[in-house]
C-alpha positions as CSV (number, residue, x, y, z in Angstrom):
1,I,-13.6,-13.2,1.4
2,V,-10.4,-12.8,3.4
3,Q,-10.0,-16.6,3.8
4,T,-10.4,-17.0,0.0
5,L,-7.8,-14.4,-0.7
6,M,-5.4,-16.0,1.8
7,N,-5.8,-19.3,0.0
8,I,-5.2,-17.8,-3.5
9,L,-2.4,-15.4,-2.5
10,D,-0.8,-17.4,0.3
11,Y,-1.0,-14.5,2.8
12,K,-0.6,-14.8,6.6
13,I,-2.6,-12.3,8.6
14,F,-1.7,-11.2,12.1
15,S,-3.8,-8.8,14.1
16,N,-4.1,-7.0,17.5
17,Q,-7.9,-6.7,17.0
18,R,-8.8,-9.2,19.7
19,R,-6.9,-7.3,22.3
20,L,-8.8,-4.1,21.3
21,S,-12.2,-5.8,21.0
22,D,-13.9,-3.2,23.1
23,R,-13.4,-0.6,20.4
24,P,-16.2,0.0,17.8
25,P,-15.6,-1.2,14.3
26,A,-13.3,1.0,12.2
27,R,-14.9,3.3,9.7
28,I,-11.7,3.9,7.8
29,S,-9.0,1.4,6.6
30,L,-5.6,2.7,5.8
31,L,-3.5,0.5,3.6
32,I,0.3,0.8,3.9
33,G,2.7,-1.0,1.6
34,F,5.7,-2.3,3.5
35,Y,9.0,-4.1,3.0
36,N,11.7,-4.2,5.7
37,N,11.9,-0.5,6.4
38,L,11.3,-0.2,10.2
39,R,12.2,3.5,10.4
40,C,9.5,4.4,7.9
41,F,7.0,2.1,9.8
42,Q,7.9,3.8,13.1
43,L,7.4,7.3,11.6
44,Q,4.1,6.3,10.1
45,M,2.8,4.8,13.3
46,A,4.0,7.8,15.4
47,S,1.9,10.0,13.1
48,L,-1.1,7.8,13.4
49,E,-0.8,7.8,17.2
50,T,-1.3,11.5,17.3
51,Q,-4.6,11.5,15.3
52,T,-7.6,12.8,17.1
53,M,-10.0,10.6,15.1
54,S,-9.5,7.1,16.3
55,D,-12.0,5.0,14.4
56,F,-9.5,3.6,11.8
57,E,-7.6,0.5,11.3
58,V,-4.2,-0.1,9.6
59,L,-3.7,-2.9,7.0
60,L,0.0,-3.3,6.8
61,C,0.6,-5.1,3.4
62,D,4.0,-6.7,3.8
63,D,5.9,-8.1,0.8
64,G,8.0,-10.6,2.6
65,S,9.9,-8.7,5.3
66,S,12.5,-10.7,7.3
67,D,11.6,-12.6,10.5
68,E,13.5,-10.0,12.6
69,V,11.5,-7.1,11.1
70,V,8.2,-9.0,11.5
71,E,9.0,-9.7,15.2
72,Q,9.5,-6.0,15.8
73,I,6.2,-5.2,14.1
74,H,4.4,-7.7,16.2
75,T,6.0,-6.3,19.4
76,Y,4.7,-2.9,18.4
77,M,1.3,-4.3,17.7
78,K,1.0,-5.7,21.3
79,Q,1.2,-2.2,22.7
80,C,-0.5,-0.2,20.0
81,Q,-3.9,1.5,20.8
82,F,-5.4,1.1,17.3
83,V,-6.1,-2.0,15.2
84,I,-3.3,-3.2,13.0
85,K,-3.7,-6.1,10.6
86,H,-0.4,-7.3,9.3
87,L,-0.8,-9.1,6.0
88,W,2.5,-10.9,5.1
89,Q,3.4,-12.8,2.0
90,K,6.6,-14.6,1.1
91,D,9.1,-12.5,-0.9
92,E,9.4,-14.3,-4.2
93,G,10.7,-11.3,-6.2
94,W,9.1,-10.3,-9.5
């Protein structure tokens, strides 16, 4: 299904799941809409890092953030202790 959606919607998916493959599958998926606001992202991730329940994943739905912002997100993902899937699509406006 994910591959079909990628073909239809022209999404790119990045994930740190392989690095965290020893974790059991997530029971909860948290979807977060995102566009270029790193401060908001940092606050959201800081909040999630303090959760006592750890069987969740984050689907970061990105509407075309800049290359610099995407690079910072991926740097964070490399050190994060929960699964993040970054779904990025090109910003084509309305």
